[in-house]
C-alpha positions as CSV (number, residue, x, y, z in Angstrom):
1,M,-39.7,107.6,-42.4
2,S,-40.6,106.5,-45.6
3,T,-42.2,109.9,-47.5
4,L,-45.3,108.7,-48.7
5,L,-44.9,111.4,-51.7
6,T,-42.7,113.7,-53.7
7,I,-43.5,116.7,-56.0
8,E,-41.2,117.5,-58.5
9,E,-40.1,121.0,-59.0
10,P,-40.3,122.4,-62.6
11,D,-37.1,121.2,-64.2
12,E,-34.3,124.1,-65.1
13,A,-35.2,124.6,-69.3
14,L,-39.0,125.7,-67.6
15,R,-37.4,127.9,-64.7
16,R,-35.1,129.9,-67.5
17,A,-38.1,130.4,-70.2
18,R,-40.5,133.4,-69.8
19,P,-44.3,133.9,-69.5
20,Q,-45.6,134.3,-72.8
21,W,-49.1,135.6,-73.2
22,R,-48.6,134.6,-77.5
23,A,-47.6,131.1,-75.7
24,F,-51.0,131.7,-72.8
25,T,-53.3,131.9,-76.2
26,E,-51.7,129.3,-78.6
27,M,-54.4,127.0,-78.0
28,G,-57.6,126.4,-76.1
29,F,-56.4,123.7,-73.6
30,R,-54.1,126.1,-71.8
31,P,-56.4,129.2,-70.7
32,L,-59.9,126.6,-70.1
33,Y,-58.6,123.5,-68.9
34,L,-56.2,125.8,-66.2
35,A,-59.9,127.4,-66.0
36,G,-62.1,124.1,-65.2
37,C,-59.3,122.4,-63.2
38,F,-59.7,125.9,-61.0
39,W,-63.6,125.9,-61.0
40,A,-63.7,122.8,-60.3
41,L,-62.3,123.1,-57.1
42,A,-63.8,126.2,-55.7
43,S,-67.1,125.9,-56.7
44,V,-67.2,122.5,-54.9
45,L,-65.7,123.9,-52.1
46,L,-68.3,126.1,-52.3
47,W,-70.8,124.1,-52.5
48,V,-69.8,122.3,-49.7
49,H,-68.2,124.0,-47.2
50,A,-69.7,127.6,-47.5
51,P,-72.9,127.5,-49.5
52,S,-74.5,131.2,-48.4
53,L,-72.9,132.5,-50.0
54,L,-74.2,131.1,-53.0
55,T,-77.0,134.3,-53.8
56,G,-78.3,134.2,-57.3
57,V,-81.1,133.6,-58.8
58,L,-79.5,129.7,-59.4
59,G,-78.4,129.4,-56.3
60,G,-78.2,125.7,-54.5
61,M,-78.2,122.5,-56.3
62,P,-79.4,124.1,-59.2
63,W,-76.4,126.0,-59.2
64,H,-74.6,123.1,-58.4
65,A,-75.7,121.6,-61.2
66,H,-75.2,123.8,-63.4
67,E,-71.5,124.7,-62.7
68,M,-70.0,120.7,-62.3
69,L,-71.7,120.5,-65.8
70,W,-71.7,124.0,-68.0
71,G,-69.3,125.1,-66.2
72,F,-66.9,122.9,-65.4
73,V,-66.9,119.5,-67.2
74,A,-68.7,121.2,-70.9
75,T,-66.2,124.3,-70.6
76,I,-63.0,120.7,-70.1
77,A,-64.6,119.6,-73.8
78,V,-64.6,123.5,-75.2
79,G,-60.6,123.2,-74.7
80,F,-60.1,120.2,-75.8
81,L,-62.4,120.2,-79.0
82,L,-61.0,123.6,-79.9
83,T,-57.4,122.5,-79.2
84,A,-58.2,118.7,-81.0
85,G,-60.4,120.9,-84.0
86,A,-56.9,122.1,-85.1
87,N,-55.5,118.7,-84.9
88,W,-58.3,117.7,-87.5
89,T,-58.7,120.7,-90.0
90,G,-54.8,122.2,-89.8
91,K,-56.7,125.1,-88.8
92,N,-57.0,126.6,-85.1
93,P,-60.2,127.7,-84.4
94,L,-59.7,130.3,-82.1
95,R,-56.6,131.8,-80.8
96,G,-54.9,135.3,-79.6
97,N,-56.8,137.7,-78.2
98,A,-60.1,136.2,-79.8
99,L,-59.9,133.0,-76.9
100,A,-58.8,135.8,-74.7
101,V,-61.8,137.6,-75.5
102,L,-63.9,134.2,-74.9
103,C,-62.5,133.4,-71.7
104,L,-63.6,136.5,-70.1
105,V,-67.0,135.4,-71.4
106,W,-66.9,132.7,-69.2
107,I,-65.3,134.4,-66.6
108,V,-68.6,137.2,-66.4
109,A,-70.8,133.8,-66.6
110,R,-69.1,132.4,-63.9
111,A,-68.7,135.4,-61.3
112,G,-73.1,136.6,-62.6
113,Y,-74.3,133.6,-61.5
114,L,-73.0,134.6,-57.5
115,V,-74.2,137.9,-58.3
116,P,-77.7,138.2,-56.2
117,G,-80.7,140.0,-59.0
118,R,-82.1,139.2,-62.1
119,P,-80.0,141.6,-63.7
120,A,-76.8,139.7,-62.4
121,F,-78.7,136.2,-63.6
122,L,-79.0,137.4,-67.0
123,V,-75.8,139.2,-67.9
124,A,-74.4,135.8,-67.3
125,A,-76.9,133.8,-68.7
126,A,-76.1,135.0,-72.2
127,A,-72.3,135.4,-72.0
128,D,-72.4,131.4,-70.5
129,L,-74.6,131.2,-73.5
130,L,-72.4,133.1,-76.4
131,F,-69.2,131.6,-74.2
132,F,-71.1,128.0,-76.3
133,L,-72.1,129.3,-80.0
134,W,-69.1,131.3,-80.0
135,A,-66.6,128.2,-79.7
136,A,-69.3,125.9,-81.3
137,A,-68.9,127.8,-84.3
138,A,-65.0,128.7,-84.0
139,L,-65.3,125.4,-84.6
140,G,-67.5,124.4,-87.9
141,R,-66.2,127.0,-89.1
142,A,-62.2,125.5,-89.5
143,V,-65.0,122.1,-90.3
144,A,-66.4,123.6,-92.6
145,V,-63.8,125.5,-94.5
146,T,-62.0,122.4,-95.0
147,R,-64.4,119.7,-95.3
148,N,-63.6,117.6,-93.2
149,R,-66.6,115.2,-93.2
150,R,-65.7,113.3,-91.2
151,N,-66.4,116.3,-87.4
152,Y,-69.3,117.7,-88.9
153,G,-71.6,116.1,-86.4
154,V,-68.6,117.6,-83.2
155,P,-69.7,121.4,-83.4
156,L,-74.1,120.4,-83.4
157,L,-73.1,118.1,-80.2
158,L,-71.2,121.3,-78.9
159,L,-74.3,123.5,-79.6
160,A,-76.2,121.0,-78.0
161,L,-74.5,121.8,-74.8
162,G,-75.6,125.6,-75.1
163,V,-79.1,124.5,-76.1
164,T,-79.7,122.4,-73.5
165,N,-78.1,125.1,-71.4
166,A,-80.6,127.6,-72.4
167,L,-83.6,125.5,-72.0
168,Y,-82.2,124.4,-67.5
169,L,-81.3,128.3,-67.2
170,W,-84.7,129.2,-68.1
171,A,-86.7,126.2,-66.2
172,A,-84.4,127.8,-63.0
173,V,-85.9,131.7,-63.9
174,Q,-89.2,130.0,-64.6
175,G,-89.0,127.5,-61.1
176,D,-90.3,124.2,-62.8
177,Y,-88.5,122.0,-61.0
178,F,-89.0,118.6,-63.6
179,A,-88.3,121.0,-66.5
180,L,-85.4,122.2,-64.9
181,M,-84.0,118.0,-64.4
182,R,-85.5,116.9,-67.7
183,Y,-83.0,119.9,-68.8
184,F,-80.5,119.1,-66.8
185,N,-80.1,115.4,-68.1
186,A,-80.3,115.5,-71.6
187,G,-77.0,118.0,-71.3
188,L,-75.7,115.2,-68.9
189,L,-76.2,113.4,-71.6
190,S,-75.2,114.9,-75.0
191,M,-71.6,115.5,-72.8
192,A,-72.1,112.2,-72.1
193,V,-72.0,111.3,-76.3
194,L,-70.2,113.8,-76.8
195,T,-67.3,112.4,-74.5
196,L,-68.2,108.6,-75.6
197,L,-67.5,109.7,-79.6
198,I,-63.7,111.5,-78.4
199,A,-62.9,108.2,-76.0
200,R,-64.1,106.5,-78.0
201,R,-61.8,107.4,-81.0
202,I,-58.3,108.4,-78.2
203,I,-58.1,105.5,-76.0
204,P,-57.1,102.4,-78.3
205,F,-55.2,104.9,-80.5
206,F,-53.3,106.0,-77.4
207,A,-52.7,102.0,-75.7
208,K,-51.2,100.7,-78.5
209,R,-48.9,103.2,-79.1
210,A,-48.0,102.8,-75.0
211,V,-47.8,99.1,-74.8
212,A,-45.9,97.6,-76.6
213,G,-47.6,94.6,-79.0
214,L,-51.0,96.0,-77.9
215,D,-53.7,94.8,-81.0
216,I,-56.9,95.9,-80.1
217,P,-59.9,97.2,-81.9
218,P,-61.2,100.8,-82.5
219,H,-65.3,100.1,-83.1
220,T,-66.1,102.4,-85.3
221,R,-68.8,100.5,-86.5
222,S,-70.2,100.1,-83.1
223,G,-69.4,103.6,-82.4
224,H,-72.0,104.6,-85.2
225,W,-74.5,102.6,-83.1
226,Q,-73.7,104.4,-79.4
227,L,-73.4,107.1,-81.0
228,G,-77.3,106.3,-82.8
229,T,-78.5,105.0,-79.6
230,G,-77.6,108.5,-77.9
231,V,-79.3,111.0,-80.0
232,V,-82.2,108.8,-79.4
233,A,-81.5,109.3,-75.9
234,I,-81.8,112.6,-75.5
235,A,-84.1,113.0,-78.0
236,C,-86.7,111.4,-76.1
237,L,-85.8,112.4,-73.0
238,L,-87.0,116.3,-74.6
239,A,-90.6,114.7,-75.7
240,D,-90.6,113.2,-72.1
241,R,-90.4,109.4,-73.3
242,P,-88.5,107.9,-70.0
243,Q,-89.3,104.4,-70.9
244,V,-88.0,104.9,-74.8
245,A,-85.2,107.1,-73.7
246,A,-84.0,104.3,-70.9
247,A,-83.5,101.5,-73.7
248,A,-81.2,104.1,-75.8
249,L,-79.7,105.4,-72.9
250,A,-79.1,100.9,-72.1
251,A,-77.3,100.0,-74.7
252,T,-75.1,103.3,-75.4
253,G,-73.7,102.1,-71.9
254,L,-73.7,97.9,-72.9
255,I,-71.9,99.3,-76.1
256,A,-70.1,101.1,-74.0
257,L,-68.7,98.5,-71.0
258,A,-67.8,96.2,-74.0
259,Q,-65.7,97.7,-76.6
260,W,-64.1,98.2,-73.1
261,V,-64.0,95.1,-71.7
262,S,-61.9,94.3,-75.4
263,W,-59.5,97.2,-74.9
264,K,-58.1,94.8,-72.3
265,P,-57.8,97.0,-69.9
266,W,-54.9,94.6,-67.4
267,A,-52.5,95.2,-70.3
268,V,-52.0,99.0,-69.3
269,R,-52.5,98.3,-65.7
270,R,-48.8,99.6,-65.8
271,V,-48.9,102.8,-67.9
272,P,-51.0,105.4,-65.5
273,L,-52.1,108.1,-68.5
274,L,-53.6,104.7,-69.5
275,W,-55.3,103.4,-67.2
276,I,-56.5,107.1,-65.8
277,L,-58.8,107.0,-69.3
278,Y,-59.6,103.1,-68.8
279,A,-61.4,103.8,-65.4
280,G,-63.0,106.6,-66.7
281,Y,-64.7,105.6,-69.6
282,G,-65.3,101.8,-68.0
283,G,-67.4,104.5,-64.7
284,L,-69.3,106.3,-68.4
285,G,-70.5,103.2,-68.6
286,I,-71.5,102.1,-65.9
287,G,-72.8,105.5,-65.5
288,L,-75.4,105.6,-68.5
289,L,-77.1,102.1,-67.3
290,V,-77.0,104.1,-63.9
291,G,-79.1,106.6,-65.1
292,A,-80.8,103.7,-68.0
293,A,-82.1,102.2,-64.3
294,Q,-83.7,105.4,-63.1
295,L,-84.9,106.1,-66.4
296,A,-87.1,102.9,-65.9
297,G,-88.1,103.7,-62.0
298,Y,-85.4,101.5,-60.6
299,V,-83.2,103.6,-59.5
300,L,-85.4,106.9,-57.1
301,R,-82.2,108.2,-56.0
302,T,-81.7,111.2,-59.7
303,A,-78.6,112.0,-57.3
304,W,-77.1,109.2,-58.8
305,P,-76.7,108.7,-62.7
306,A,-75.1,112.4,-63.0
307,H,-73.2,111.6,-59.9
308,V,-71.9,108.5,-61.4
309,I,-71.8,109.7,-64.7
310,G,-70.1,113.1,-63.7
311,V,-68.1,111.6,-60.5
312,A,-66.7,108.6,-61.7
313,G,-67.2,110.0,-65.6
314,F,-66.3,112.4,-66.1
315,S,-64.5,113.5,-64.0
316,V,-62.2,110.7,-64.3
317,L,-61.6,111.4,-67.2
318,I,-60.7,114.5,-67.5
319,I,-58.0,114.8,-64.7
320,G,-56.9,112.1,-67.1
321,M,-57.3,113.8,-70.5
322,V,-55.9,117.6,-69.5
323,T,-52.2,115.8,-68.3
324,R,-52.4,113.1,-71.4
325,T,-52.7,115.4,-74.3
326,A,-51.9,118.7,-72.7
327,L,-48.5,116.6,-72.4
328,G,-48.2,116.3,-75.7
329,H,-49.2,119.5,-76.5
330,L,-47.0,121.3,-74.3
331,G,-43.6,119.4,-76.0
332,R,-43.4,117.5,-72.4
333,P,-42.3,114.1,-72.6
334,L,-45.8,111.7,-71.9
335,Q,-44.7,110.8,-68.7
336,T,-46.1,110.8,-65.4
337,D,-45.1,112.5,-62.5
338,R,-46.0,111.5,-58.9
339,S,-47.8,114.8,-58.2
340,M,-50.1,113.4,-61.4
341,V,-50.7,109.7,-60.6
342,A,-51.2,111.6,-57.1
343,S,-54.0,113.5,-59.0
344,Y,-55.4,110.3,-60.5
345,V,-55.8,108.3,-57.1
346,L,-57.3,111.9,-55.6
347,V,-59.8,112.2,-58.2
348,I,-61.0,108.2,-57.9
349,L,-61.1,108.1,-53.9
350,A,-63.3,112.4,-54.3
351,A,-65.6,109.5,-56.4
352,L,-65.8,106.7,-54.0
353,L,-66.6,108.5,-51.2
354,R,-68.7,110.3,-53.0
355,L,-71.0,108.1,-54.0
356,A,-70.8,106.2,-50.9
357,A,-72.3,110.0,-49.4
358,L,-74.9,108.9,-51.5
359,L,-75.9,106.4,-49.4
360,P,-78.7,107.2,-46.3
361,T,-76.5,107.1,-43.9
362,T,-74.9,109.1,-40.5
363,A,-71.9,108.9,-42.5
364,M,-72.8,111.0,-45.4
365,L,-71.6,114.6,-44.2
366,G,-68.3,112.9,-43.2
367,L,-68.2,111.3,-46.1
368,L,-68.8,114.5,-48.8
369,H,-66.4,116.8,-46.6
370,A,-63.5,113.5,-46.8
371,S,-64.8,113.9,-50.9
372,A,-64.4,117.6,-51.3
373,T,-60.9,117.5,-50.3
374,A,-59.5,114.8,-52.4
375,W,-61.4,116.3,-55.0
376,A,-59.4,120.3,-54.2
377,L,-56.3,118.5,-53.3
378,A,-56.7,116.5,-57.0
379,F,-56.5,120.3,-58.6
380,A,-54.9,122.0,-57.1
381,L,-52.0,119.7,-57.3
382,Y,-53.5,119.9,-61.5
383,L,-52.4,123.1,-61.1
384,W,-50.1,124.0,-59.5
385,R,-48.3,121.4,-61.9
386,F,-49.5,122.8,-65.1
387,F,-49.8,126.2,-64.3
388,P,-46.5,126.8,-65.2
389,L,-45.9,124.9,-68.3
390,M,-49.3,126.5,-70.0
391,I,-47.9,130.1,-69.2
392,R,-45.1,129.3,-71.6
393,P,-44.3,128.8,-74.9
394,R,-43.5,125.1,-75.9
395,A,-40.4,122.8,-74.8
396,D,-39.2,122.0,-78.0
397,A,-39.9,125.9,-79.5
398,G,-36.5,126.5,-80.1
399,K,-35.9,122.6,-82.2
400,T,-36.4,121.5,-85.0
401,A,-39.4,118.9,-84.0
402,A,-42.9,117.6,-85.0
403,P,-45.3,119.6,-85.0
404,A,-47.5,120.4,-82.3
405,M,-50.5,118.3,-83.7
406,R,-49.3,115.3,-83.3
407,V,-50.6,114.8,-80.4
408,V,-54.2,114.1,-81.3
409,P,-53.8,112.2,-84.0
410,A,-56.5,109.9,-82.9
411,V,-58.7,111.9,-83.0
412,R,-58.7,112.7,-87.1
413,R,-57.7,109.3,-88.6
414,P,-60.7,106.8,-87.4
415,A,-64.0,107.0,-88.7
416,A,-66.0,109.1,-85.6
């Protein structure tokens, strides 16, 4: 009988290394990647299989939407930015016990939203807002102290995530569904603009260094236009100008797809660490066009933009990014094993099944459960493979090696 999947056991050097608190809290990606991926798994299983347990003030669909965007996607973004910020500036924004307390604040927020009653909700909301404000302030301080002008806007985008989070929570308390959706979409677009900014910088950098002879443009100028149209879309959405927001959002998505085509996706088909990032960037571009169509009145179901952007875009990019950047910062070879590739395939499968479940067919419930299963397996594989690495020192910690910051120089070199 043929073997469908072989999971490699951790190597001998890893088994000999002892877990260290200092290593675990060395950089933001270590605890926050694990926390975000665990919550991606747990929150979806709760939503699909045990919705009766969601008895907090922020319950049902508002809880699910909130936790997927601000509890999962934005948490991974914070982990990445706190780590990349050290590369941009040469100054680690947050580490050690301060980073541990930030993670504790994050845990209080996740738990508080599950507890019934207004006091628990207020504690959770305060912790959630503190998490984003603290992260933005730490990153902003590192950027300002080192006068890293190219990245002055990144802490502001992180702050925008916190502001839209606060507006969303306020609308939820007021019971204003239309405001709730407007602020959710604003948060979704804030995350999209931040994702486009980072991905446009690092994907060409990674690709040109992994594929011999590949020459692709960084699209610095189109990136400036993309950033501008994305910010206009957010502002118009908050100002309740959906038609103008739709036009700006369509321009943002078209620029993303034009960039994607020029990056020669066929050339990276044999490199899993690259094709997963390409797949996510393409999905995000398509999702922005779907969002523009919905704002313009052509897509009636509001769930479509959120799921195309969030699942086919953010989540596919995330599973690739938390693998690629973690391997680099942990001093591991930039190579995937079968468990990593399996997690990529499972996330893409989960995305396709989730979108299929939005169609009005009798198979909706079965497709939703199949999507949740593939999703949970994908993130469980990631946690199984990377948790032992995250709690131990770098693989080359005892050697004379290149600095740990070398993994994300793409964010430092090109213009924003």
